[in-house]
C-alpha positions in Angstrom: 0.2 0.0 -0.2 1.0 3.4 -1.1 0.4 6.3 1.1 0.6 10.5 -1.0 3.1 12.3 0.2 2.1 15.8 1.6 4.3 18.5 3.0 5.6 18.2 6.7 4.3 21.4 7.1 0.9 22.6 5.0 0.3 26.1 2.6 -2.1 26.9 5.9 0.3 26.6 8.6 2.9 28.9 6.4 3.0 32.6 7.4 -0.4 34.1 8.0 -2.1 37.7 7.6 -3.3 38.5 10.8 -1.4 41.0 12.4 -0.5 39.9 16.5 -2.5 42.4 19.0 -1.2 41.7 21.8 1.4 39.1 22.9 3.5 38.2 26.5 4.7 35.6 28.5 3.3 35.2 31.9 4.4 33.2 34.1 6.9 31.6 31.3 3.4 30.8 28.9 4.1 32.8 25.7 0.6 33.8 24.6 -1.3 36.5 22.4 -3.8 37.7 20.6 -4.4 38.6 16.7 -6.3 41.5 14.9 -9.5 39.2 14.7 -9.4 38.9 18.3 -8.4 35.0 18.2 -6.7 34.1 21.3 -3.4 31.8 21.4 -0.2 30.2 23.2 2.8 30.5 21.7 4.1 26.7 20.9 7.2 27.0 24.7 3.9 28.1 25.8 1.5 25.6 25.4 4.4 22.9 26.6 4.5 24.7 30.0 1.5 24.9 30.1 1.3 20.7 28.9 4.1 20.1 31.5 6.0 18.8 28.9 9.6 20.1 27.0 8.9 22.0 24.9 10.8 20.7 21.7 8.0 17.5 22.4 5.4 20.4 20.6 8.3 21.1 18.0 9.2 18.0 17.3 5.1 17.4 17.2 4.5 19.9 14.5 7.6 18.9 12.6 5.8 15.9 11.6 2.9 17.3 11.6 0.8 15.9 8.4 2.9 13.9 7.5 2.3 10.1 6.3 2.0 7.3 8.5 1.1 9.6 11.6 2.3 8.1 15.2 -0.3 7.7 18.0 0.4 10.1 19.6 -0.8 12.4 16.3 -3.6 10.8 15.8 -5.4 11.4 19.2 -4.5 14.7 19.1 -6.2 15.2 16.0 -9.2 13.3 16.4 -10.4 15.5 19.0 -10.2 18.9 17.1 -12.1 16.9 14.7 -14.1 16.5 18.3 -14.6 20.3 18.4 -15.6 21.2 15.1 -11.5 22.8 13.9 -9.9 21.6 10.5 -7.1 19.0 12.3 -4.5 19.6 9.6 -3.0 23.1 11.0 -1.9 22.9 14.6 -0.9 26.4 14.2 -0.5 29.9 12.5 2.9 31.6 11.5 2.4 34.8 12.1 5.6 37.4 11.4 6.5 40.3 14.4 8.7 42.7 13.6 10.3 40.6 10.9 10.5 37.9 13.4 7.7 34.3 12.8 6.0 33.8 16.1 4.1 30.8 15.8 0.7 30.7 17.4 -0.9 27.8 18.5 -4.8 28.6 18.2 -7.6 28.2 21.2 -9.2 24.5 19.6 -5.3 23.0 19.1 -4.7 23.9 22.6 -7.5 22.6 24.8 -6.8 19.2 22.1 -3.1 19.4 23.5 -3.9 19.7 27.1 -6.3 17.3 26.4 -3.9 15.0 24.8 -1.4 15.3 27.8 -4.1 15.3 30.4 -6.2 12.2 30.0 -4.5 10.2 27.1 -1.2 9.5 28.2 0.0 6.2 29.3 1.4 8.5 32.7 -0.6 11.2 34.7 0.1 14.2 33.6 -1.4 16.7 37.0 0.2 20.0 35.3 -1.4 19.2 31.8 -5.1 18.6 33.8 -4.9 21.0 36.5 -3.7 24.0 32.9 -7.1 22.2 31.2 -9.1 22.4 34.1 -8.1 25.9 34.2 -9.3 26.6 31.0 -12.4 24.6 30.8 -13.3 26.6 33.6 -12.2 30.7 32.8 -12.8 29.8 29.3 -9.8 29.8 27.1 -10.6 33.6 25.2 -11.6 34.9 29.1 -8.2 33.2 30.1 -5.6 35.0 27.8 -7.3 37.9 27.7 -7.2 38.5 31.4 -3.1 37.2 31.4 -2.6 40.1 29.0 -4.7 42.9 28.8 -6.9 42.9 26.3 -10.9 43.8 25.9 -12.4 42.6 23.0 -15.3 45.2 22.9 -13.2 48.6 24.2 -16.7 48.6 26.1 -15.2 47.9 30.0 -11.9 48.5 30.6 -10.3 45.4 31.2 -8.2 46.5 34.4 -11.4 48.1 35.8 -13.3 44.7 35.9 -10.3 42.8 36.8 -10.4 45.8 39.7 -14.1 44.8 40.3 -13.9 41.4 40.8 -10.7 41.7 43.1 -12.7 44.0 45.3 -15.9 42.1 45.1 -13.4 38.5 46.5 -12.5 41.0 49.7 -15.2 42.9 50.3 -17.2 39.9 52.6 -13.8 38.1 53.4 -12.1 40.0 56.8 -14.1 39.5 60.0 -15.3 42.5 61.6 -13.6 44.8 63.8 -10.2 44.8 61.0 -9.2 45.9 57.5 -7.1 44.6 54.7 -4.6 46.0 52.0 -6.9 46.1 49.3 -9.5 47.8 49.9 -7.3 50.8 52.0 -4.7 51.0 48.6 -8.4 51.7 46.3 -6.9 55.7 46.4 -3.6 54.1 44.7 -4.9 51.9 41.9 -7.2 54.0 40.9 -4.9 56.3 39.6 -2.5 54.0 38.0 -5.6 52.1 36.7 -6.4 55.8 34.6 -3.1 56.5 34.2 -3.2 53.4 31.0 -1.3 50.5 34.1 -3.2 47.6 33.6 -3.5 46.9 37.1 -4.4 43.3 37.0 -3.1 39.5 37.7 0.3 40.9 36.7 0.4 44.6 38.1 -0.7 43.4 42.0 0.4 46.2 43.6 -0.6 45.7 47.0 1.4 42.5 47.7 4.6 45.1 47.7 2.0 47.2 50.1 1.6 44.4 52.7 4.6 43.5 52.3 6.1 47.2 53.2 3.7 47.7 56.4 4.2 44.4 57.0 8.4 45.6 57.8 6.9 49.0 59.5 3.7 46.4 61.7 7.1 44.2 63.2 9.8 47.4 63.2 7.4 49.3 65.1 6.1 46.7 67.2 2.7 48.2 66.7 0.6 44.6 67.8 1.7 46.5 71.3 -0.8 49.8 70.5 -2.4 48.2 68.6 -3.9 44.0 69.2 -2.7 41.2 67.6 -2.9 41.1 63.2 -4.8 38.1 61.8 -4.7 36.2 59.5 -7.8 35.6 56.6 -8.5 34.0 53.9 -8.9 35.9 50.5 -9.2 35.0 46.8 -8.0 36.0 43.6 -10.1 35.5 40.5 -10.0 31.6 38.7 -9.0 33.8 35.7 -5.6 36.0 38.1 -1.9 33.0 37.8 -2.0 33.4 41.7 -5.6 31.4 42.2 -3.9 27.9 41.8 -3.3 28.4 45.3 -6.6 29.8 46.6 -7.6 30.1 48.8 -4.8 33.5 50.2 -4.0 34.1 53.7 -2.6 37.8 53.6 -3.1 39.7 57.6 -5.2 41.7 58.3 -5.1 44.6 61.2 -6.8 46.3 64.0 -9.5 49.8 63.0 -7.3 51.0 65.8 -4.3 50.3 63.0 -6.5 51.8 60.2 -4.6 56.0 61.3 -0.7 54.5 61.3 -2.2 53.0 58.2 -3.1 55.8 56.4 -0.8 58.2 57.2 2.1 55.6 56.1 1.2 54.6 53.4 0.7 58.8 52.6 3.9 60.2 53.7 6.3 56.7 53.2 4.9 54.0 50.6 3.2 57.0 48.2 6.8 59.0 48.4 9.0 57.2 48.6 8.2 53.6 48.1 5.7 53.6 44.7 7.6 55.5 42.7 10.6 51.9 42.5 7.8 49.4 42.3 6.5 51.3 39.6 10.2 52.1 38.2 10.7 48.0 38.8 7.9 46.8 37.2 8.7 49.3 33.8 12.3 47.3 33.9 10.7 44.3 33.5 8.7 45.4 30.8 5.3 45.6 32.4 4.5 49.1 32.3 5.7 51.2 29.8 8.7 53.4 31.0 6.2 56.6 29.7 3.2 55.2 31.7 5.5 54.6 34.7 7.3 57.9 35.0 3.2 58.9 34.1 1.8 57.3 37.3 5.2 59.0 39.2 3.8 62.5 38.6 0.2 61.7 38.5 1.2 60.8 43.0 3.8 63.6 42.6 1.1 66.2 42.4 -2.3 64.6 43.9 -2.0 64.0 47.4 -3.5 61.3 49.5 -5.4 61.9 52.7 -7.1 58.5 52.3 -9.1 55.7 50.3 -11.7 56.0 48.7 -14.8 56.2 49.6 -13.1 56.0 53.7 -13.1 59.0 55.6 -10.1 61.1 56.9 -8.4 60.5 60.4 
């Protein structure tokens, strides 16, 4: 029996006539969105979510469409067909700034994850967790949230993420205590207005909480205000931090609120926030021009108390 000879890389897997709107690497997972709104993972990003070495998927794609496909390809292609998609294409090659980016579409990503989660001989817990996360949130919503892409432009994604976090914190803090996240809303709002996508990758309350905690211990504030306690706080499911939900941050006695607000206003906003924004710009999470704009906003605007709270 003879088999027809097919090219290893099909024409459709050649250069794709769509621009990349946004691409980012989040916790080692490369992902992005094409001009038509299609979300994707890079081959390396998909490999990381599957818990396999990227060379494994490189080999798979290089053999894709060859005669007598191996069992792995057969199973993944069957999973792609089951979703109603063309199984001849594994990735789209998209050129950006003269460099070819391999964009693996959502249905291929989910089929590959499903294979490594359920079809391999040895259970792959990493792939299973990734598959569950994407299935629960939805592939598009997950990628959009990670890269800060707003598909309709009606509601800023940063505002939606801010709202989601506030909603989760609102009833989590025990009576008589305050949380850092609730108290720094007056900082987060101007940051979003300045163009900073405060969300899964810009989490300023961690920075504030760590520095306030050091100040609390160094100044023995528990003697004055009583002991701080931990409470359960969950990140929205599409945040990478949600993998380890629930979190256990500290909340502080209401009696310490005045001291916190004074420290936050006179110490953190003046000294530590510029350092934080500059560090985020250096690692590419914020554009330098946006970081500069935010720093200038806080120089010009004195925040005497967080939004929605009474001054002390």
